[in-house]
C-alpha positions as CSV (number, residue, x, y, z in Angstrom):
1,X,-17.6,-4.9,0.8
2,X,-18.1,-8.4,0.5
3,X,-20.5,-10.2,3.1
4,X,-21.3,-13.8,4.3
5,X,-24.3,-15.4,3.3
6,X,-25.9,-18.2,3.6
7,X,-24.5,-19.8,6.8
8,X,-26.9,-19.2,9.1
9,X,-28.9,-22.1,7.2
10,X,-29.1,-24.3,9.8
11,X,-31.8,-27.1,11.2
12,X,-32.4,-24.4,14.1
13,X,-35.7,-22.9,15.5
14,X,-36.6,-19.7,13.3
15,X,-36.1,-18.3,16.7
16,X,-32.7,-19.2,17.2
17,X,-31.8,-18.3,13.8
18,X,-33.1,-14.6,14.0
19,X,-30.8,-14.3,17.2
20,X,-28.0,-15.6,15.6
21,X,-28.8,-13.2,12.5
22,X,-28.6,-10.5,14.9
23,X,-25.4,-11.5,17.1
24,X,-24.1,-11.8,13.9
25,X,-25.0,-8.3,12.1
26,X,-24.0,-6.9,15.6
27,X,-20.3,-8.3,15.5
28,X,-20.1,-7.0,11.6
29,X,-20.9,-3.7,12.6
30,X,-18.6,-3.3,15.3
31,X,-15.9,-4.7,13.0
32,X,-16.5,-2.5,10.2
33,X,-16.3,0.5,13.1
34,X,-13.0,-0.4,13.7
35,X,-12.2,-1.4,10.7
36,X,-13.2,2.5,9.4
37,X,-10.8,4.2,11.7
38,X,-7.9,3.5,9.1
39,X,-7.9,2.7,5.4
40,X,-5.2,0.0,5.2
41,X,-7.3,-2.0,7.3
42,X,-10.9,-1.7,5.7
43,X,-11.9,-5.0,5.6
44,X,-9.6,-6.7,8.0
45,X,-12.1,-8.0,10.1
46,X,-14.6,-9.4,7.8
47,X,-11.3,-11.5,6.1
48,X,-10.2,-12.5,9.3
49,X,-14.1,-13.7,9.9
50,X,-13.7,-15.3,6.6
51,X,-10.7,-17.4,6.9
52,X,-11.1,-18.5,10.4
53,X,-14.6,-19.9,9.7
54,X,-13.0,-21.4,6.9
55,X,-10.4,-22.6,9.2
56,X,-13.0,-24.1,11.5
57,X,-14.6,-26.2,8.6
58,X,-11.7,-27.3,7.6
59,X,-11.3,-28.9,10.9
60,X,-14.5,-30.5,11.1
61,X,-15.7,-28.1,13.8
62,X,-19.5,-28.5,14.5
63,X,-21.8,-25.2,12.4
64,X,-22.1,-23.8,15.8
65,X,-18.3,-23.3,16.8
66,X,-17.7,-22.5,13.1
67,X,-20.2,-19.4,13.5
68,X,-18.6,-18.6,16.7
69,X,-15.4,-18.2,15.0
70,X,-16.7,-16.1,12.4
71,X,-18.4,-13.7,15.1
72,X,-15.2,-13.6,17.0
73,X,-13.1,-12.6,13.8
74,X,-15.4,-9.3,13.2
75,X,-14.7,-8.5,16.8
76,X,-11.1,-9.3,17.7
77,X,-10.1,-6.0,17.2
78,X,-12.8,-4.0,18.7
79,X,-10.6,-3.2,21.6
80,X,-8.6,-0.9,19.0
81,X,-11.2,1.6,19.0
82,X,-9.9,3.0,22.1
83,X,-6.9,3.4,21.1
84,X,-5.2,6.8,19.7
85,X,-5.5,7.5,15.9
86,X,-1.9,8.9,16.1
87,X,-0.9,4.9,17.0
88,X,-3.2,3.3,14.7
89,X,-2.1,5.0,12.0
90,X,1.3,6.0,12.4
91,X,3.4,5.6,9.3
92,X,6.7,4.9,11.4
93,X,8.2,2.2,13.7
94,X,6.3,2.3,17.2
95,X,8.3,3.4,20.0
96,X,8.2,0.7,23.1
97,X,5.9,2.6,24.9
98,X,3.2,3.0,22.0
99,X,3.3,-0.3,21.8
100,X,2.7,-1.0,25.2
101,X,-0.2,0.8,24.3
102,X,-1.0,-1.2,21.7
103,X,-0.7,-4.5,23.5
104,X,-3.8,-3.2,25.5
105,X,-6.4,-3.6,22.9
106,X,-7.3,-7.5,23.4
107,X,-8.2,-7.1,27.0
108,X,-9.8,-3.7,26.2
109,X,-12.2,-5.7,23.4
110,X,-12.8,-8.5,25.6
111,X,-14.3,-6.0,28.3
112,X,-16.3,-4.3,25.4
113,X,-17.9,-7.7,24.1
114,X,-18.3,-9.0,27.7
115,X,-22.0,-8.3,28.7
116,X,-22.9,-8.5,24.7
117,X,-21.5,-12.5,24.6
118,X,-22.5,-12.9,28.3
119,X,-26.2,-12.5,27.6
120,X,-26.4,-14.4,24.0
121,X,-24.6,-17.2,25.6
122,X,-21.4,-16.3,23.5
123,X,-19.2,-16.0,26.4
124,X,-16.1,-18.0,24.8
125,X,-15.9,-15.2,22.5
126,X,-14.6,-13.1,25.2
127,X,-11.4,-15.5,25.6
128,X,-10.3,-15.6,22.0
129,X,-10.7,-11.9,21.8
130,X,-8.7,-11.7,24.9
131,X,-5.8,-14.1,23.9
132,X,-5.6,-13.5,19.9
133,X,-2.0,-12.4,20.2
134,X,-0.9,-15.2,22.5
135,X,2.0,-17.1,20.7
136,X,2.2,-20.8,20.6
137,X,5.5,-20.9,22.1
138,X,4.3,-18.8,25.5
139,X,6.1,-15.2,23.7
140,X,2.7,-13.5,23.2
141,X,0.2,-11.1,25.4
142,X,-1.6,-10.6,27.3
143,X,-0.9,-13.0,29.6
144,X,2.0,-15.4,27.7
145,X,-0.3,-18.3,27.8
146,X,1.8,-21.3,26.0
147,X,0.6,-24.2,23.4
148,X,-3.0,-25.6,24.9
149,X,-3.0,-23.2,27.4
150,X,-4.4,-20.8,24.7
151,X,-8.2,-20.9,23.4
152,X,-8.6,-23.1,20.1
153,X,-10.7,-20.4,19.0
154,X,-7.7,-17.9,19.8
155,X,-5.0,-20.6,17.9
156,X,-7.1,-20.0,14.9
157,X,-7.8,-16.6,14.9
158,X,-3.8,-16.0,15.4
159,X,-3.7,-17.5,11.9
160,X,-6.6,-15.7,10.2
161,X,-5.4,-12.2,11.5
162,X,-1.6,-12.3,10.9
163,X,-2.8,-13.8,7.1
164,X,-4.9,-10.5,6.5
165,X,-2.7,-8.3,8.2
166,X,0.4,-9.5,5.9
167,X,-1.9,-8.9,3.1
168,X,-2.9,-5.4,3.4
169,X,-1.3,-2.3,2.5
170,X,0.1,-0.7,5.3
171,X,1.8,3.3,6.0
172,X,4.8,1.3,6.4
173,X,5.1,-1.6,3.9
174,X,2.8,-2.6,0.6
175,X,1.0,-5.6,0.6
176,X,3.2,-9.3,0.8
177,X,2.5,-11.8,-2.3
178,X,0.1,-14.5,-1.1
179,X,2.9,-17.3,-1.7
180,X,5.1,-15.5,0.6
181,X,2.2,-14.8,3.5
182,X,2.0,-19.0,3.0
183,X,5.7,-19.5,3.4
184,X,5.9,-17.3,6.9
185,X,2.9,-18.6,8.5
186,X,4.8,-22.1,7.5
187,X,7.7,-21.2,8.9
188,X,6.3,-19.9,12.6
189,X,4.7,-23.0,12.9
190,X,5.2,-24.2,16.2
191,X,6.7,-20.7,17.2
192,X,3.6,-18.1,16.3
193,X,1.1,-20.8,15.8
194,X,-0.4,-23.9,16.6
195,X,1.4,-26.4,14.2
196,X,-2.0,-28.1,13.4
197,X,-3.9,-24.6,12.9
198,X,-1.0,-24.4,10.3
199,X,-1.5,-27.4,8.9
200,X,-4.8,-27.3,7.8
201,X,-4.4,-23.8,6.9
202,X,-1.7,-25.1,4.4
203,X,-4.5,-27.7,2.8
204,X,-7.1,-24.8,1.9
205,X,-4.6,-22.3,1.0
206,X,-5.0,-22.0,-2.5
207,X,-8.8,-21.5,-2.0
208,X,-8.0,-18.8,0.1
209,X,-5.4,-17.2,-1.7
210,X,-8.1,-16.7,-4.4
211,X,-10.4,-15.5,-2.2
212,X,-8.0,-12.6,-1.6
213,X,-7.0,-12.4,-5.1
214,X,-10.7,-11.6,-6.6
215,X,-13.1,-12.0,-4.0
216,X,-14.5,-15.2,-5.5
217,X,-17.1,-17.7,-4.0
218,X,-15.2,-19.7,-1.2
219,X,-17.1,-22.7,-1.2
220,X,-16.8,-24.4,2.2
221,X,-18.6,-27.1,0.7
222,X,-15.6,-28.5,-1.8
223,X,-13.6,-29.6,1.4
224,X,-16.6,-30.6,3.3
225,X,-16.5,-32.8,6.6
226,X,-19.0,-35.3,8.7
227,X,-19.9,-32.5,10.8
228,X,-20.9,-29.8,8.5
229,X,-23.4,-30.4,5.9
230,X,-24.0,-28.9,2.3
231,X,-25.8,-26.4,4.1
232,X,-22.7,-24.8,5.5
233,X,-21.3,-23.2,2.6
234,X,-20.3,-19.8,2.5
235,X,-20.4,-17.4,-0.3
236,X,-18.5,-14.8,-0.9
237,X,-20.1,-11.4,-3.0
238,X,-19.2,-7.7,-3.8
239,X,-21.9,-5.2,-2.6
């Protein structure tokens, strides 16, 4: 399994670093728990965390905001832990009734993490999880939010989530080639996805494609911004 390392080398107090690492490890463990329910999604949460964090850095967001995106990526699908395996692992097309059950997972996930998020000061993660399946045009769920009504972090997770899902083998289809995934995300700009997020994604799609192809180092330092220092780089390693 690939892990993020060196992300927490911040100019923070030792106590804050320990607390941040503890929350990150807890989030990663929960993400692994849901991914373990289906071999087709064995690294999905981690991939979403990596891509979301990279997009945050590309936007020039503060390191703490990038950290929140990374943790939210690990936790975005945690609500699926409450869904029946018969639905999660179904090889054919879901029925309308089954799809309605699947659509409950963002709200379930938000409820699961709410107590921990509140105690740890990560309240905004709850909103990111709740709204990561909203669409920019208002056609998503659970609340049909539109445009900037959707939390910015949720708009970033939406792109990262779709990318990882399309890059994975599923019972009903094989993984899609990365260049075709990029074109699909580009074509959904302004409808499913925030055009600004798509624009920034396209600027780093080559680096992200290399990560998916070989699991090599994704060095955020190569597109460093004024708000992210060289200490904010990310290294992906195999374990």
